[in-house]
C-alpha positions in Angstrom: -52.7 -5.6 38.2 -52.4 -1.6 37.5 -48.9 -2.5 35.4 -51.0 -4.3 33.1 -53.9 -2.1 32.4 -51.1 0.6 32.0 -49.1 -1.8 29.7 -51.8 -2.7 27.9 -52.6 1.0 27.4 -48.9 1.5 26.0 -49.2 -1.6 23.3 -52.9 0.5 22.2 -50.9 3.8 21.7 -47.6 2.3 20.2 -50.4 0.7 17.5 -52.0 3.7 17.0 -48.8 5.3 16.7 -47.3 2.7 14.2 -50.4 2.9 12.1 -50.2 6.1 11.6 -46.5 6.7 10.9 -47.5 4.0 8.1 -50.3 5.9 6.6 -48.0 9.1 6.8 -45.2 7.1 4.8 -48.0 5.7 2.2 -49.2 8.6 1.2 -45.3 10.4 1.2 -45.3 7.5 -1.4 -47.7 7.9 -3.3 -47.2 11.7 -3.5 -43.6 11.1 -4.4 -44.6 8.4 -7.2 -47.3 10.7 -8.5 -45.1 13.5 -9.0 -42.2 11.4 -10.4 -44.3 10.2 -13.3 -42.9 10.8 -16.9 -45.1 10.2 -20.0 -44.2 9.0 -22.9 -45.8 10.3 -26.4 -45.1 9.8 -29.8 -46.0 11.0 -33.2 -50.0 9.7 -33.8 -51.2 12.4 -35.2 -53.6 14.3 -35.3 -54.2 12.5 -31.3 -50.6 13.7 -30.2 -47.6 14.6 -32.3 -44.3 16.4 -31.7 -43.5 19.7 -34.0 -40.5 22.5 -33.9 -40.0 20.3 -30.9 -43.1 21.0 -29.0 -45.9 18.5 -28.1 -49.4 19.3 -29.8 -52.4 17.5 -30.4 -56.0 17.2 -28.2 -54.7 14.4 -26.2 -51.6 16.7 -25.3 -53.6 18.9 -24.6 -55.9 17.2 -22.0 -52.7 15.7 -20.6 -51.5 19.0 -19.8 -54.9 19.6 -17.9 -54.3 16.6 -15.6 -50.8 17.2 -15.1 -51.6 20.9 -13.8 -54.9 19.6 -11.8 -52.2 17.1 -10.1 -49.2 19.5 -9.7 -47.1 17.1 -11.7 -44.4 19.4 -13.4 -44.7 19.0 -17.6 -42.5 15.3 -18.1 -43.1 14.0 -21.8 -41.0 12.7 -23.4 -40.8 11.4 -26.7 -39.6 8.1 -28.5 -40.2 6.5 -31.5 -43.7 3.8 -30.7 -41.5 0.3 -30.3 -39.2 1.9 -28.3 -42.0 3.7 -26.1 -44.2 0.6 -25.9 -41.2 -1.6 -24.5 -40.5 1.3 -22.2 -43.8 1.3 -20.2 -44.0 -2.2 -20.0 -40.4 -2.2 -18.2 -40.2 1.1 -15.9 -42.6 1.8 -12.7 -42.7 5.5 -13.3 -44.4 5.7 -16.8 -46.8 6.0 -18.7 -47.7 6.1 -22.6 -50.1 8.2 -24.5 -52.3 7.2 -26.9 -52.6 3.7 -26.4 -55.2 1.3 -27.9 -57.1 -0.7 -25.5 -57.7 -4.3 -26.2 -58.2 -7.6 -25.3 -54.7 -8.7 -26.2 -53.2 -5.9 -24.1 -55.8 -5.4 -21.2 -53.2 -7.2 -18.4 -50.3 -5.6 -19.4 -51.0 -2.2 -18.3 -53.3 -0.4 -15.6 -55.3 2.3 -17.7 -56.6 6.0 -17.6 -59.5 7.1 -20.0 -60.7 6.6 -22.7 -59.0 10.6 -24.2 -60.4 9.6 -27.3 -62.1 7.1 -30.0 -59.7 5.3 -33.0 -61.5 3.7 -36.2 -59.0 0.7 -37.4 -59.5 0.5 -41.6 -57.9 -1.7 -43.6 -57.0 0.8 -47.6 -56.6 -0.9 -50.9 -56.3 1.2 -54.5 -59.5 2.3 -55.4 -58.4 1.0 -59.1 -57.8 -2.5 -57.7 -60.7 -3.8 -56.8 -60.2 -5.3 -54.2 -63.1 -6.6 -51.8 -63.0 -7.8 -48.5 -66.3 -9.8 -47.3 -64.3 -11.2 -44.1 -61.5 -11.4 -41.8 -60.0 -14.5 -43.8 -60.2 -12.5 -47.2 -57.5 -10.7 -45.7 -54.8 -13.9 -45.9 -54.7 -13.7 -49.5 -53.2 -10.1 -49.8 -49.7 -8.4 -48.2 -50.3 -5.8 -45.6 -48.5 -2.7 -44.7 -48.1 -2.2 -41.0 -46.3 0.1 -39.1 -43.9 -2.3 -36.9 -45.0 -2.7 -33.2 -48.6 -1.0 -33.7 -52.0 -2.0 -32.8 -52.4 -2.7 -36.4 -49.7 -5.5 -36.1 -50.8 -6.9 -33.4 -54.7 -7.4 -33.9 -53.7 -9.0 -37.7 -51.8 -11.3 -36.0 -54.1 -12.1 -33.3 -56.6 -12.8 -35.7 -54.8 -15.7 -37.6 -53.1 -13.2 -40.2 -49.3 -15.6 -40.7 -46.8 -12.6 -39.6 -45.3 -13.7 -43.2 -48.1 -11.9 -44.8 -47.2 -8.8 -43.0 -44.8 -5.8 -44.9 -43.5 -3.8 -41.9 -42.0 -0.4 -41.7 -41.6 1.9 -39.3 -43.2 5.1 -40.7 -46.2 5.5 -41.6 -45.9 7.2 -45.2 -43.6 3.8 -46.1 -47.0 2.1 -45.9 -48.0 4.9 -48.2 -45.7 4.7 -50.5 -45.3 0.7 -51.0 -49.2 0.6 -51.5 -49.0 3.5 -54.6 -46.4 1.4 -55.6 -48.3 -1.7 -55.3 -45.3 -3.2 -53.2 -48.2 -4.4 -51.0 -51.7 -4.5 -51.8 -53.3 -3.7 -48.9 -53.0 -1.0 -45.9 -53.6 -1.1 -42.1 -54.0 1.7 -40.3 -56.0 3.9 -38.1 -58.4 6.3 -40.0 -57.2 9.7 -38.4 -53.3 8.7 -39.4 -54.6 8.0 -43.0 -56.4 10.9 -43.6 -53.3 12.8 -41.8 -50.5 11.1 -43.8 -52.2 11.7 -46.9 -52.5 15.6 -46.5 -49.1 15.9 -45.3 -48.1 13.8 -48.3 -50.7 15.9 -51.0 -51.8 12.6 -52.1 -55.3 12.4 -53.3 -57.7 10.1 -50.9 -59.8 9.6 -53.8 -56.7 7.3 -55.0 -57.7 4.6 -51.9 -60.8 2.5 -50.8 -61.7 1.4 -47.0 -62.3 -2.1 -47.8 -62.5 -3.2 -44.1 -62.6 -2.2 -40.9 -61.1 -3.9 -38.1 -61.9 -2.3 -35.0 -63.7 0.2 -33.2 -61.2 1.1 -30.2 -60.5 3.4 -27.3 -57.1 5.5 -26.4 -55.8 5.7 -23.3 -52.9 6.3 -21.0 -51.3 2.8 -20.1 -49.3 2.6 -17.2 -46.7 0.4 -16.1 -48.9 -2.9 -14.3 -47.1 -2.4 -11.3 -48.0 1.4 -11.1 -50.0 1.7 -7.8 -53.8 1.6 -8.1 -54.0 4.7 -5.6 -52.2 6.4 -8.3 -54.4 5.2 -11.2 -57.7 6.1 -9.3 -55.9 10.0 -8.5 -55.4 10.2 -12.5 -58.4 8.7 -13.7 -60.8 10.8 -10.9 -58.6 13.9 -12.5 -59.5 12.7 -16.1 -63.4 12.1 -15.2 -63.9 15.7 -13.7 -62.4 17.0 -16.9 -64.6 15.3 -18.7 -68.1 16.1 -16.8 -66.9 20.1 -17.1 -66.6 19.7 -20.9 -63.5 20.9 -21.1 -61.8 17.5 -23.1 -65.1 18.2 -25.2 -63.9 21.6 -25.6 -60.4 21.0 -26.4 -61.3 18.5 -29.5 -63.4 20.9 -31.4 -60.7 23.4 -31.1 -58.6 20.8 -32.8 -61.5 20.1 -35.2 -61.0 16.2 -33.9 -64.5 14.3 -32.8 -64.5 13.0 -29.8 
């Protein structure tokens, strides 16, 4: 009888010991996963961009603050948007900044944010006198989009034919094609539109906003298999910075609205 009681107690101790080992392994894995995360950024002015081999923009500043609080070494990598997007879909310990959260993308990633808000517009040349009253009106025109971006995805998901989209790799190419009338419309985020015009010293009075596709929020998108505990850790860190007012200060410093 005494041996049975002793054996039962030993079993309980072993179960507790194994639980402690598993907890330790889980914490170790979570810490290792968190410290090995690499964030990919692309040129998406004014929110995040590469200048003289240095990442800049309000979203980058917010990210760096988060990395510091999370004790993660500054691991930011630059890739073109399409390649960056495909990398996040494929690789576990990766995040992508700044990614628009939409219905089409919701189940493809895990999300932390929102970092910022973007308005996605359709522009035409003012002298073309094009009027867009509803989404279906877009089907009558050739629309310039940047390949692999949310603008392309939103138009396709809303029934605009792929043949109606003229795809390029860089947003300034769309501006040039619109000015040369090779396309009739240009789908681009409002901030990117103004940034592109400013960089190329192009008069904004040449263009007219004819339709707004969506007002959406930008997030850090993580691979869908990233552990939920890591996502919560990042989100809690972001929420803490937001509550403290530091994120608002960063955007004010960059003269970008949050």
